[in-house]
VOVO-219194 format. One line per field, with one value per residue (C-alpha): residue number from 0; x, y, z. Coordinates in Angstrom, 2 decimals. Example, Ala and Ser with C-alpha at 12.3 -4.5 7.8 and 13.67 -1.06 7.14 Angstrom:
2
nr = c(0, 1)
c1 = c(12.30, 13.67)
c2 = c(-4.50, -1.06)
c3 = c(7.80, 7.14)
END
This chain:
74
nr = c(0, 1, 2, 3, 4, 5, 6, 7, 8, 9, 10, 11, 12, 13, 14, 15, 16, 17, 18, 19, 20, 21, 22, 23, 24, 25, 26, 27, 28, 29, 30, 31, 32, 33, 34, 35, 36, 37, 38, 39, 40, 41, 42, 43, 44, 45, 46, 47, 48, 49, 50, 51, 52, 53, 54, 55, 56, 57, 58, 59, 60, 61, 62, 63, 64, 65, 66, 67, 68, 69, 70, 71, 72, 73)
c1 = c(30.61, 28.27, 31.07, 33.37, 31.07, 30.10, 33.92, 34.80, 32.21, 32.79, 36.71, 35.81, 33.70, 35.83, 39.01, 37.82, 36.85, 40.47, 42.64, 43.44, 45.54, 47.38, 50.11, 49.30, 51.28, 49.34, 46.06, 47.09, 48.02, 44.89, 42.68, 44.61, 44.44, 40.52, 40.08, 42.21, 40.08, 37.16, 38.48, 39.00, 42.07, 43.96, 43.75, 46.47, 46.25, 48.02, 49.00, 48.45, 47.74, 44.26, 42.52, 44.87, 42.77, 42.09, 41.13, 40.44, 37.88, 39.29, 38.83, 40.95, 42.31, 45.28, 47.83, 45.02, 43.20, 45.99, 46.54, 44.53, 44.25, 42.97, 41.96, 42.35, 41.18, 43.18)
c2 = c(14.68, 16.74, 16.92, 18.11, 20.65, 21.69, 22.05, 24.16, 26.14, 27.10, 27.35, 30.08, 32.14, 31.47, 32.28, 35.37, 36.69, 35.89, 36.70, 40.13, 39.54, 36.20, 35.49, 33.23, 30.36, 30.56, 30.77, 27.76, 25.76, 26.33, 25.52, 22.41, 21.19, 21.97, 19.66, 17.38, 17.08, 16.51, 13.60, 15.33, 13.62, 13.73, 17.38, 20.25, 23.83, 26.45, 30.05, 32.14, 35.84, 36.92, 35.99, 32.94, 30.21, 28.39, 24.85, 25.13, 26.69, 29.67, 28.85, 31.49, 35.24, 36.61, 39.66, 41.70, 40.11, 39.85, 36.51, 33.15, 29.96, 27.50, 24.02, 21.11, 17.88, 14.82)
c3 = c(115.36, 117.62, 120.18, 118.10, 116.50, 120.06, 121.34, 118.24, 118.96, 122.63, 121.81, 119.23, 121.56, 124.47, 122.02, 120.78, 124.25, 125.77, 123.05, 123.57, 126.68, 125.67, 123.54, 120.34, 121.79, 125.27, 123.56, 121.37, 124.02, 126.25, 122.99, 122.64, 126.30, 125.97, 123.15, 124.68, 127.85, 125.73, 123.76, 120.44, 118.89, 115.31, 114.98, 114.35, 115.49, 113.61, 114.22, 110.84, 109.82, 109.78, 106.25, 105.59, 107.31, 103.94, 104.75, 108.36, 111.35, 113.14, 116.71, 118.53, 117.53, 118.80, 118.47, 118.67, 115.99, 113.68, 113.59, 114.24, 115.50, 112.83, 113.90, 110.99, 111.31, 110.80)
END
């Protein structure tokens, strides 16, 4: 669980900093690669409009903050 929280924390910081110049799909792929490298499994990443991230943790922003990438476990 600690590994998961660390990964999500790091990804949210990195995702926010890098989001402006990348497409949502590109950022989502990078986040998935980082999670996979950390050994995280059984998750999903979903691109949704800002403010509609119910039931998940926002781990990245894209399209100048109008969309977010949501991490869901299971």
